[in-house]
VEXDREN-2710 file (C-alpha; in Angstrom, 1 decimal):
% VEXDREN-2710
k/r/px/py/pz
1/MET/0.0/0.0/0.0
2/ALA/1.7/3.2/-1.2
3/ARG/2.0/6.2/1.1
4/TYR/4.2/9.2/1.7
5/THR/6.9/8.3/4.3
6/GLY/8.9/11.5/4.4
7/PRO/8.8/14.3/7.1
8/VAL/5.2/15.6/7.2
9/CYS/6.1/19.0/8.5
10/LYS/8.0/19.6/5.3
11/GLN/4.7/19.2/3.4
12/CYS/3.2/22.0/5.5
13/ARG/6.2/24.2/4.9
14/ARG/6.0/23.6/1.1
15/GLU/2.4/24.6/1.0
16/ASN/3.0/27.4/3.5
17/THR/-0.1/26.4/5.5
18/LYS/-1.1/24.0/8.3
19/LEU/-2.2/20.6/7.0
20/PHE/-2.7/19.2/10.5
21/LEU/-0.6/16.1/9.9
22/LYS/1.1/15.9/13.4
23/GLY/-1.8/16.0/15.8
24/ASP/-1.1/18.1/18.9
25/LYS/2.1/19.5/17.5
26/CYS/0.1/21.4/14.9
27/PHE/-1.6/23.4/17.6
28/SER/1.5/24.1/19.6
29/GLU/4.4/26.6/19.4
30/LYS/6.5/23.8/18.0
31/CYS/4.7/23.9/14.7
32/PRO/7.1/25.1/12.0
33/ILE/4.4/27.2/10.3
34/SER/3.6/29.0/13.6
35/LYS/7.3/29.8/13.9
36/GLY/7.4/31.2/10.4
37/ALA/9.5/28.4/8.8
38/LYS/10.5/29.0/5.2
39/VAL/9.7/26.8/2.2
40/PRO/12.1/23.8/2.1
41/GLY/15.0/23.7/-0.3
42/GLN/18.1/25.8/-1.0
43/HIS/16.1/28.7/-2.4
44/GLY/13.1/28.5/0.0
45/ALA/13.7/32.0/1.2
46/ARG/13.5/33.4/-2.3
47/ARG/9.8/33.6/-3.2
48/THR/8.9/34.1/-6.8
49/LYS/5.5/35.0/-8.2
50/LEU/3.6/31.9/-9.3
51/THR/2.1/31.6/-12.7
52/PRO/-1.6/30.8/-13.0
53/TYR/-0.6/27.1/-13.5
54/GLY/1.6/27.3/-10.5
55/VAL/-1.3/28.6/-8.3
56/GLN/-3.5/25.8/-9.5
57/LEU/-0.8/23.2/-8.9
58/ARG/-0.1/24.4/-5.4
59/GLU/-3.9/24.2/-4.5
60/LYS/-4.1/20.7/-5.8
61/GLN/-1.0/19.6/-3.9
62/LYS/-2.3/21.3/-0.7
63/VAL/-5.6/19.4/-0.8
64/ARG/-3.9/16.1/-1.8
65/ARG/-1.4/16.3/1.1
66/TYR/-4.1/17.4/3.5
67/TYR/-6.0/14.1/2.9
68/GLY/-2.8/12.0/2.5
69/VAL/-3.7/10.9/-1.0
70/LEU/-1.1/10.1/-3.6
71/GLU/-1.2/11.6/-7.1
72/GLY/-2.7/8.7/-9.0
73/GLN/-5.5/8.1/-6.5
74/PHE/-6.3/11.8/-6.4
75/ALA/-6.6/11.9/-10.2
76/LYS/-9.0/8.9/-9.9
77/TYR/-11.1/10.8/-7.3
78/TYR/-11.3/13.7/-9.8
79/GLU/-12.6/11.4/-12.5
80/MET/-15.2/10.0/-10.1
81/ALA/-16.2/13.5/-9.1
82/ASN/-16.5/14.6/-12.7
83/LYS/-18.8/11.7/-13.5
84/LYS/-21.1/12.4/-10.5
85/GLN/-24.1/14.8/-10.7
86/GLY/-23.5/18.2/-9.2
87/ILE/-20.5/20.5/-9.0
88/THR/-17.3/18.6/-9.7
89/GLY/-15.1/20.5/-7.2
90/ASN/-17.6/19.9/-4.4
91/ASN/-17.9/16.3/-5.4
92/LEU/-14.1/15.9/-5.1
93/ILE/-14.0/17.2/-1.6
94/GLN/-17.0/15.1/-0.7
95/ILE/-15.1/12.0/-1.8
96/CYS/-11.9/12.9/0.1
97/GLU/-13.9/13.6/3.2
98/SER/-15.7/10.3/2.9
99/ARG/-12.4/8.3/3.3
100/LEU/-12.4/6.1/6.4
101/ASP/-9.1/7.5/7.6
102/ASN/-10.5/11.0/7.5
103/VAL/-13.8/10.0/9.1
104/VAL/-12.2/8.3/12.1
105/THR/-10.1/11.5/12.5
106/ARG/-13.1/13.8/12.3
107/LEU/-14.8/11.6/15.0
108/GLY/-11.9/12.1/17.3
109/PHE/-10.8/8.4/17.1
110/ALA/-7.3/9.6/15.9
111/MET/-5.2/12.6/16.5
112/SER/-4.3/13.2/12.8
113/ARG/-5.1/11.6/9.4
114/PRO/-1.7/9.8/9.2
115/GLU/-2.5/8.3/12.6
116/GLY/-6.1/7.5/11.5
117/ARG/-4.7/5.7/8.4
118/GLN/-2.4/3.7/10.6
119/LEU/-5.1/2.7/13.0
120/VAL/-7.4/1.6/10.1
121/VAL/-4.6/-0.4/8.5
122/HIS/-4.0/-2.2/11.9
123/GLY/-7.6/-3.3/11.9
124/HIS/-9.0/-1.3/14.9
125/PHE/-12.3/-0.3/13.3
126/THR/-15.5/-1.8/12.0
127/VAL/-18.0/-0.4/9.6
128/ASN/-21.6/-1.7/10.2
129/GLY/-20.1/-4.4/12.3
130/GLN/-17.6/-5.6/9.7
131/LYS/-13.8/-5.1/10.1
132/VAL/-12.5/-2.6/7.5
133/ASP/-8.7/-2.1/7.2
134/VAL/-8.6/0.0/4.0
135/PRO/-8.0/3.7/4.7
136/SER/-9.5/4.7/1.3
137/TYR/-12.8/3.0/2.0
138/LEU/-15.6/5.5/1.3
139/VAL/-18.3/5.6/3.9
140/LYS/-21.9/6.1/2.9
141/VAL/-24.9/7.7/4.6
142/GLY/-26.1/5.4/7.5
143/ASP/-22.7/3.7/8.0
144/VAL/-21.8/3.2/11.7
145/ILE/-18.1/3.3/12.5
146/ALA/-16.9/1.7/15.7
147/PHE/-13.8/0.4/17.4
148/LYS/-13.2/-3.3/17.7
149/ALA/-13.9/-4.4/21.2
150/LYS/-10.3/-5.4/21.9
151/SER/-9.0/-2.1/20.6
152/LEU/-10.7/-0.2/23.5
153/ASP/-8.3/-1.9/25.9
154/SER/-5.3/-0.1/24.3
155/SER/-3.7/2.6/26.4
156/LYS/-2.9/4.5/23.2
157/ILE/-6.5/4.6/22.1
158/LYS/-7.7/5.5/25.6
159/ALA/-5.3/8.5/25.5
160/ILE/-6.5/9.6/22.0
161/LEU/-10.2/9.5/23.2
162/GLU/-9.4/11.5/26.3
163/ALA/-7.4/14.1/24.3
164/ASN/-10.3/14.5/21.8
165/ALA/-13.1/14.4/24.3
166/SER/-14.1/18.0/23.6
167/LYS/-13.4/18.0/19.9
168/PRO/-16.1/19.7/17.8
169/MET/-18.0/17.4/15.5
170/PRO/-18.9/18.2/11.9
171/LYS/-22.6/18.3/11.3
172/TRP/-22.6/15.3/8.9
173/LEU/-21.3/13.0/11.6
174/THR/-22.9/12.0/14.9
175/LEU/-20.8/10.7/17.8
176/ASP/-22.2/8.4/20.4
177/LYS/-19.8/9.1/23.3
178/GLU/-21.2/6.4/25.5
179/ASN/-20.8/3.6/23.0
180/LEU/-17.9/5.2/21.1
181/THR/-19.6/4.8/17.7
182/GLY/-19.9/7.3/14.9
183/THR/-22.7/7.5/12.4
184/VAL/-22.7/9.1/8.9
185/ASN/-25.9/11.1/8.9
186/ALA/-25.3/13.0/5.6
187/LEU/-22.8/13.4/2.9
188/PRO/-20.1/16.0/3.7
189/GLU/-20.1/19.3/2.0
190/ILE/-17.1/21.6/1.1
191/GLU/-18.4/24.1/3.7
192/ASP/-17.8/21.4/6.4
193/VAL/-14.0/21.7/5.9
194/THR/-13.4/24.6/8.2
195/ASP/-9.8/24.0/9.1
196/LEU/-8.4/24.5/5.6
197/PRO/-9.4/27.1/3.1
198/ILE/-9.9/25.4/-0.2
199/GLU/-10.3/27.1/-3.6
200/VAL/-11.5/24.0/-5.3
201/HIS/-12.2/25.7/-8.6
202/LEU/-8.4/26.0/-9.1
203/ILE/-8.1/22.2/-9.0
204/VAL/-10.9/21.8/-11.5
205/GLU/-9.3/24.3/-13.8
206/LEU/-6.0/22.3/-13.5
207/TYR/-7.5/19.0/-14.4
208/SER/-9.7/20.5/-17.1
209/LYS/-6.7/21.5/-19.3
END
């Protein structure tokens, strides 16, 4: 299963924005973006004006890295979005938000998407009572996401749940705190992504060329 294995803070520095890839660190003074870190590379300090293509590319890379999706899969998501009814850009974000690794993170079952991906791969979650260990699994309205019973004995997972106890919940998800289950009560909308400004029309323009 292909995935990015390099330093994740470098990705935030490249896009010059927080992508929330390191959990608590992203909200602390240790975050390189908070400290004004430069773009990585020998010439990072020398900023040049981006061409229209460069602006579109950076927006695509920002969103792709935010969701932890590699290039080929992101292109497939765009094709799926373009075939669906509705606005292509909104459909694209809806697909990315529906990934299981993103959903468990939104529910507070993981501190970050990379951690959510790891927990899914390690088989800690069920969807509608069936074990699912594929991070790219796309949830549907009515799906119920839960921990496997044995996973709740993990000290790591207990610490995650305690740290995220007061985490705000997006309106398209419902969290049952007593039973530690999450229900998908609607399809996500682009307006639900409040922690990252997305100009999705730039991505559509890029792929439309």
